C-alpha atoms as one frame of an Amber mdcrd trajectory, in Angstrom:
protein
  68.072  -3.809 190.018  68.025  -6.377 192.822  64.487  -5.313 193.791  63.347
  -5.720 190.185  64.865  -9.180 189.878  63.190 -10.239 193.111  59.864  -8.756
 191.984  59.804 -10.413 188.584  61.328 -13.741 189.569  59.399 -14.179 192.809
  62.597 -15.442 194.445  64.768 -13.825 197.102  67.943 -13.329 195.061  71.201
 -12.150 196.623  73.376  -9.415 195.214  76.042 -12.009 194.363  73.494 -14.041
 192.390  72.550 -10.951 190.363  76.192 -10.119 189.681  76.949 -13.687 188.645
  73.896 -13.912 186.363  74.906 -10.639 184.730  78.342 -12.093 183.955  76.848
 -15.363 182.703  74.507 -13.417 180.382  77.410 -11.267 179.185  79.620 -14.268
 178.402  76.743 -16.119 176.756  75.869 -13.174 174.520  79.539 -12.799 173.534
  80.097 -16.504 172.821  82.492 -16.969 175.747  82.727 -19.913 178.086  81.797
 -19.044 181.656  83.274 -20.909 184.612  83.171 -20.486 188.376  86.840 -19.573
 188.354  86.363 -16.857 185.732  83.425 -15.421 187.683  85.399 -15.396 190.931
  88.371 -13.674 189.306  86.316 -11.142 187.334  84.190 -10.056 190.296  86.798
 -10.574 193.020  84.405 -12.828 194.919  85.747 -15.919 196.734  85.411 -19.023
 194.584  83.390 -20.826 197.286  80.897 -17.923 197.367  80.537 -18.143 193.587
  80.103 -21.929 193.790  77.339 -21.536 196.379  75.570 -18.909 194.265  75.866
 -21.133 191.167  74.339 -24.042 193.096  71.406 -21.845 194.130  70.957 -20.439
 190.614  70.949 -23.950 189.179  68.283 -24.956 191.735  66.200 -21.937 190.657
  66.429 -23.126 187.037  68.470 -20.104 185.943  71.634 -21.844 184.745  72.795
 -25.119 183.307  76.199 -26.696 183.619  78.019 -28.919 181.193  81.390 -30.601
 181.478  84.279 -28.862 179.722  85.307 -31.069 176.781  89.030 -30.889 177.618
  88.892 -30.929 181.431  86.174 -32.871 183.226  86.755 -30.915 186.447  85.587
 -27.664 184.859  81.894 -26.893 184.407  80.715 -24.463 181.722  77.800 -22.286
 182.824  75.002 -21.055 180.567  71.708 -19.284 181.195  68.546 -21.321 180.727
  65.671 -20.260 178.532  63.819 -19.349 181.732  66.677 -17.015 182.725  66.736
 -15.393 179.289  62.978 -14.825 179.447  63.284 -13.305 182.938  66.046 -10.999
 181.710  63.857  -9.901 178.798  60.873  -9.275 181.046  62.928  -7.168 183.453
  64.527  -5.210 180.621  61.290  -4.521 178.797  58.887  -3.913 181.683  61.042
  -2.542 184.498  63.926  -0.816 182.791  62.272   0.176 179.536  64.886  -1.278
 177.186  64.067  -3.363 174.171  64.238  -7.049 175.052  66.643  -9.403 173.316
  65.143 -12.500 171.713  65.565 -15.674 173.801  67.792 -18.256 172.219
């Protein structure tokens, strides 16, 4: 999967970035709020490692952050349209699954 993401995105993604994007997509598709803390706990990855990956993913245009309405210290993570389109391209061309419509 990592090779396919690198091929279709043109970027040198890390395994942690792929894992984190998968979780962000999953939460997004299930209407859940995704935070760095939740990602770190779910994947048993140090929070600083997740924060670094999130920073890189944001720089790549894959995620957006917004401030949690009840706690300004917490950032809610969502995939961008670009990320959703990349996911669809990988699913349809590389894996052979039907793509989901971008939101």
